[in-house]
C-alpha positions, 0 to 999 in steps of 0.5 A: 090534779091527780086526784080530781083525774082519778075522780073524772075517770071514775065518773067515765068508767061509771057513765060506761056502765050505765050506758051498757045497763040502758042497752040491756034494759032496752032488751029485755023490756016489758019482759024485764021482771026481775027488776035489775034496772031499777036496783042498778039505778040506785047503786049509781047514786051509791057510786057517786057518793062513794067517788067524792067521798074518796075524792075529799079523803085523797084531795088534802094529802095531795094538796099538801105535796103539790104545795111541798113539791113547789116550794124550794125551800120551807114557806110560810104558811098563810094564815088560812093553811095555818088554820087547818094545820095548827090542829096538833097546837090546838089539841097541846093547848088544850092540856093543863099541865105546864105544857099546855101553858106554855103552847097557850102562850105561844099561840097567843103570841101569834103562831107561825108554821112553816110547810114543814110543819104540815101533818100528812094527814090533813084531810077534807073528808069529816066522815059525812056523805059529801055535798055542797057544804064539803066544796064550801069547806075547801073554799073558804078553808084556802080562801078560793075566790068565786063559788065553790060550786058551778051553779045552784043546779050543783048543789041541788044535784049534790044534796039528791045524791047524798040524800038517796045514797043515805036512804039506800046505804041506811035501808030507809027505802028499798033500792029497787023503789028508789031506782024505779022513780029514775030513769036512765037519762036522770043517771046521765044528767048526775054524772054530768053534775059531779063531773063539773063540780070535780072539773071546777074544784080542779081549776080552783085549787090549781088557780089557788096554788098560782095566786098564792106563788107556789107555780111548778 
């Protein structure tokens, strides 16, 4: 999918920047008193979180477009998709006037939605920093078989990225302190972990589209 491809490209660019920073740090050696390397290392965790957040913001609309492009005619949505696109129906049903009552009647009689009812603003981004539970939400909502992440190690990696990003963004720790604890190899390892999470998501979504009969 285009969104996951873009995320992988950004991760590759980030890896190149880390390689350049590592070379510069080696050149400076013990004479580097600016602490630029430590500050840069901390910024990498912020960048990783930003790449993931952008991907989760964009992936919902792209899934919708992929489904619509693969449907020759409006298709009835599977129950799992009806649950995520029926937000407006639930909101209307909560109203106290007559229209709200009629909406509740419709819901209790069984709500049937088609691909034409799928709003453009459906997103898997809830405004929080992405972690393993963000991937869990996509797997659970779409009922994708298998595990949402390649391994428990990847869940730990995402949790660390979230924690360090928030510490920097919220001023809980100085960036140079956080970055000073990390090696460049740590950064390369975390970039690889995020890449593998993105690749797993891409494969899972493509297989989900095929399993649901929405093939190109």
